[in-house]
C-alpha positions as CSV (number, residue, x, y, z in Angstrom):
1,X,128.3,74.5,112.4
2,X,125.8,73.6,109.7
3,X,126.4,69.2,109.5
4,X,124.5,66.6,107.9
5,X,125.8,63.2,109.3
6,X,125.0,59.9,107.0
7,X,125.1,56.3,108.1
8,X,125.9,53.2,106.4
9,X,128.7,51.4,104.9
10,X,130.5,54.2,103.0
11,X,133.8,54.6,101.5
12,X,136.0,58.0,101.7
13,X,138.3,56.3,99.2
14,X,135.9,55.7,96.8
15,X,134.7,58.9,97.0
16,X,138.0,60.6,96.6
17,X,138.6,58.5,93.4
18,X,135.4,59.3,91.9
19,X,134.0,62.5,92.8
20,X,134.4,65.4,90.2
21,X,133.6,68.7,90.2
22,X,129.9,69.3,91.2
23,X,127.7,72.3,90.2
24,X,124.5,73.2,91.7
25,X,123.0,76.3,89.4
26,X,119.7,77.4,90.9
27,X,118.6,79.1,92.7
28,X,122.2,80.6,93.2
29,X,125.6,78.9,92.0
30,X,127.2,76.4,94.2
31,X,130.4,74.9,92.8
32,X,132.1,71.9,94.7
33,X,135.5,71.0,93.6
34,X,137.2,67.4,93.6
35,X,138.3,66.4,96.8
36,X,141.5,66.7,98.6
37,X,142.6,63.4,100.9
38,X,144.1,64.5,103.8
39,X,147.5,62.4,105.0
40,X,145.2,60.7,107.8
41,X,143.1,59.1,104.8
42,X,139.8,59.9,107.0
43,X,138.9,63.0,106.2
44,X,138.2,64.5,102.6
45,X,138.4,68.5,102.0
46,X,136.1,69.9,99.1
47,X,136.7,73.7,98.0
48,X,133.6,75.6,97.4
49,X,132.2,78.2,96.0
50,X,128.8,79.9,96.8
51,X,127.3,82.8,95.4
52,X,124.4,85.1,96.7
53,X,123.2,88.2,95.8
54,X,126.6,89.2,93.1
55,X,128.4,87.9,96.4
56,X,130.7,85.4,96.5
57,X,132.2,83.1,99.8
58,X,134.9,80.3,98.9
59,X,134.9,77.8,102.2
60,X,135.9,74.3,102.4
61,X,133.4,71.3,103.4
62,X,134.7,68.7,105.3
63,X,133.9,65.4,105.4
64,X,135.3,63.2,108.1
65,X,134.4,59.2,109.0
66,X,132.8,58.5,112.1
67,X,132.3,55.0,113.1
68,X,128.7,54.9,111.7
69,X,129.1,56.7,108.7
70,X,130.3,59.9,108.4
71,X,129.6,64.1,108.7
72,X,129.7,66.8,106.2
73,X,130.1,70.1,107.4
74,X,131.7,73.8,106.9
75,X,135.4,73.8,107.8
76,X,135.4,76.2,111.1
77,X,138.9,77.6,109.9
78,X,137.7,79.0,106.8
79,X,134.5,80.2,108.5
80,X,131.8,81.7,105.9
81,X,128.9,83.6,106.9
82,X,126.5,80.8,107.5
83,X,124.0,82.1,104.7
84,X,121.1,79.8,103.0
85,X,123.4,79.1,100.2
86,X,126.3,77.6,102.2
87,X,123.9,75.4,104.1
88,X,122.6,74.3,100.5
89,X,125.9,73.2,99.6
90,X,126.2,70.9,102.4
91,X,123.1,69.6,101.9
92,X,123.8,69.3,98.3
93,X,127.3,67.6,98.4
94,X,125.6,65.3,101.5
95,X,122.9,64.3,99.1
96,X,125.4,63.2,96.2
97,X,127.3,61.0,98.9
98,X,124.3,59.4,99.9
99,X,123.2,58.5,96.1
100,X,126.6,56.7,95.9
101,X,126.0,54.5,98.3
102,X,122.9,52.4,98.4
103,X,121.2,51.8,101.7
104,X,122.9,55.1,103.3
105,X,121.0,57.1,105.3
106,X,121.0,60.6,107.0
107,X,121.3,60.9,110.5
108,X,121.7,64.3,112.5
109,X,121.5,67.3,111.4
110,X,121.3,71.1,112.7
111,X,120.1,72.1,109.1
112,X,117.0,69.8,108.2
113,X,115.7,72.6,106.1
114,X,118.5,72.1,103.7
115,X,118.6,68.3,103.5
116,X,118.2,67.2,100.0
117,X,116.1,64.2,99.5
118,X,117.4,63.9,96.1
119,X,120.1,65.5,94.1
120,X,118.3,68.4,92.0
Protein backbone atom coordinates (compact mmCIF):
# COMPACT_ATOMS: atom_id res chain seq x y z
CA UNK A 1 0.00 0.00 0.00
CA UNK A 2 1.25 3.52 -0.71
CA UNK A 3 2.55 5.16 2.46
CA UNK A 4 4.74 7.97 3.78
CA UNK A 5 6.15 8.19 7.29
CA UNK A 6 6.64 11.54 9.00
CA UNK A 7 9.02 11.76 11.96
CA UNK A 8 8.83 14.32 14.74
CA UNK A 9 6.56 15.57 17.49
CA UNK A 10 3.14 15.51 15.87
CA UNK A 11 -0.26 15.82 17.55
CA UNK A 12 -3.16 13.86 16.06
CA UNK A 13 -5.46 15.84 18.35
CA UNK A 14 -4.29 19.13 16.82
CA UNK A 15 -4.72 17.75 13.30
CA UNK A 16 -8.23 16.54 14.13
CA UNK A 17 -9.18 19.96 15.51
CA UNK A 18 -7.68 22.11 12.74
CA UNK A 19 -7.62 20.34 9.36
CA UNK A 20 -10.59 21.26 7.20
CA UNK A 21 -11.29 20.12 3.67
CA UNK A 22 -8.16 20.03 1.51
CA UNK A 23 -8.28 20.49 -2.27
CA UNK A 24 -5.66 20.04 -4.94
CA UNK A 25 -7.17 20.78 -8.34
CA UNK A 26 -4.26 20.26 -10.75
CA UNK A 27 -3.25 18.15 -12.53
CA UNK A 28 -6.30 16.09 -11.43
CA UNK A 29 -8.77 16.95 -8.63
CA UNK A 30 -8.08 15.56 -5.18
CA UNK A 31 -10.50 16.35 -2.35
CA UNK A 32 -9.70 15.26 1.20
CA UNK A 33 -12.49 15.76 3.74
CA UNK A 34 -11.93 16.72 7.40
CA UNK A 35 -10.78 13.77 9.50
CA UNK A 36 -12.63 11.39 11.76
CA UNK A 37 -10.84 10.48 15.00
CA UNK A 38 -11.13 6.79 15.88
CA UNK A 39 -12.03 5.80 19.44
CA UNK A 40 -8.43 4.76 20.19
CA UNK A 41 -7.37 8.40 19.58
CA UNK A 42 -4.30 7.12 17.72
CA UNK A 43 -5.79 7.05 14.22
CA UNK A 44 -7.44 9.58 11.90
CA UNK A 45 -9.47 8.67 8.81
CA UNK A 46 -9.76 11.07 5.87
CA UNK A 47 -12.42 10.36 3.24
CA UNK A 48 -10.75 11.13 -0.08
CA UNK A 49 -11.91 11.53 -3.67
CA UNK A 50 -9.60 11.45 -6.69
CA UNK A 51 -10.70 12.02 -10.28
CA UNK A 52 -8.45 10.97 -13.15
CA UNK A 53 -9.34 10.70 -16.83
CA UNK A 54 -13.02 11.30 -15.97
CA UNK A 55 -13.09 8.40 -13.47
CA UNK A 56 -13.57 9.01 -9.73
CA UNK A 57 -12.40 6.89 -6.84
CA UNK A 58 -13.44 7.33 -3.21
CA UNK A 59 -11.38 5.81 -0.43
CA UNK A 60 -9.95 6.56 3.00
CA UNK A 61 -6.49 7.70 3.95
CA UNK A 62 -5.33 6.59 7.40
CA UNK A 63 -3.01 8.64 9.58
CA UNK A 64 -1.77 6.50 12.45
CA UNK A 65 0.47 7.46 15.36
CA UNK A 66 3.80 5.71 15.78
CA UNK A 67 6.51 6.06 18.42
CA UNK A 68 8.63 8.30 16.23
CA UNK A 69 5.81 10.18 14.44
CA UNK A 70 3.09 8.91 12.14
CA UNK A 71 2.30 7.12 8.90
CA UNK A 72 -0.01 8.34 6.13
CA UNK A 73 -1.33 5.45 4.04
CA UNK A 74 -4.24 4.18 1.99
CA UNK A 75 -6.85 2.25 3.98
CA UNK A 76 -6.58 -1.36 2.71
CA UNK A 77 -10.30 -1.95 3.37
CA UNK A 78 -11.32 0.63 0.74
CA UNK A 79 -8.66 -0.73 -1.67
CA UNK A 80 -8.65 1.80 -4.52
CA UNK A 81 -6.69 1.27 -7.72
CA UNK A 82 -3.17 2.48 -6.80
CA UNK A 83 -3.13 5.13 -9.54
CA UNK A 84 -0.88 8.18 -9.67
CA UNK A 85 -3.80 10.26 -8.31
CA UNK A 86 -4.16 8.01 -5.26
CA UNK A 87 -0.41 8.22 -4.61
CA UNK A 88 -0.53 12.00 -5.12
CA UNK A 89 -3.33 12.19 -2.50
CA UNK A 90 -1.07 10.42 0.04
CA UNK A 91 1.75 12.84 -0.78
CA UNK A 92 -0.54 15.88 -0.59
CA UNK A 93 -1.91 14.96 2.85
CA UNK A 94 1.58 14.12 4.13
CA UNK A 95 2.90 17.51 2.91
CA UNK A 96 0.03 19.34 4.61
CA UNK A 97 0.67 17.52 7.90
CA UNK A 98 4.43 18.12 7.68
CA UNK A 99 3.82 21.85 7.12
CA UNK A 100 1.82 22.03 10.37
CA UNK A 101 4.67 20.82 12.57
CA UNK A 102 8.04 22.64 12.37
CA UNK A 103 10.89 20.18 12.63
CA UNK A 104 8.90 17.28 11.17
CA UNK A 105 10.76 15.27 8.53
CA UNK A 106 9.80 12.66 5.97
CA UNK A 107 10.80 9.13 6.83
CA UNK A 108 10.39 5.87 4.95
CA UNK A 109 8.11 5.77 1.91
CA UNK A 110 7.36 3.40 -0.94
CA UNK A 111 6.22 6.26 -3.21
CA UNK A 112 9.24 8.60 -3.33
CA UNK A 113 8.13 10.21 -6.61
CA UNK A 114 4.96 11.48 -4.90
CA UNK A 115 6.51 13.04 -1.79
CA UNK A 116 5.79 16.77 -1.99
CA UNK A 117 8.51 19.01 -0.63
CA UNK A 118 5.99 21.83 -0.27
CA UNK A 119 2.24 22.23 -0.57
CA UNK A 120 1.23 23.30 -4.07
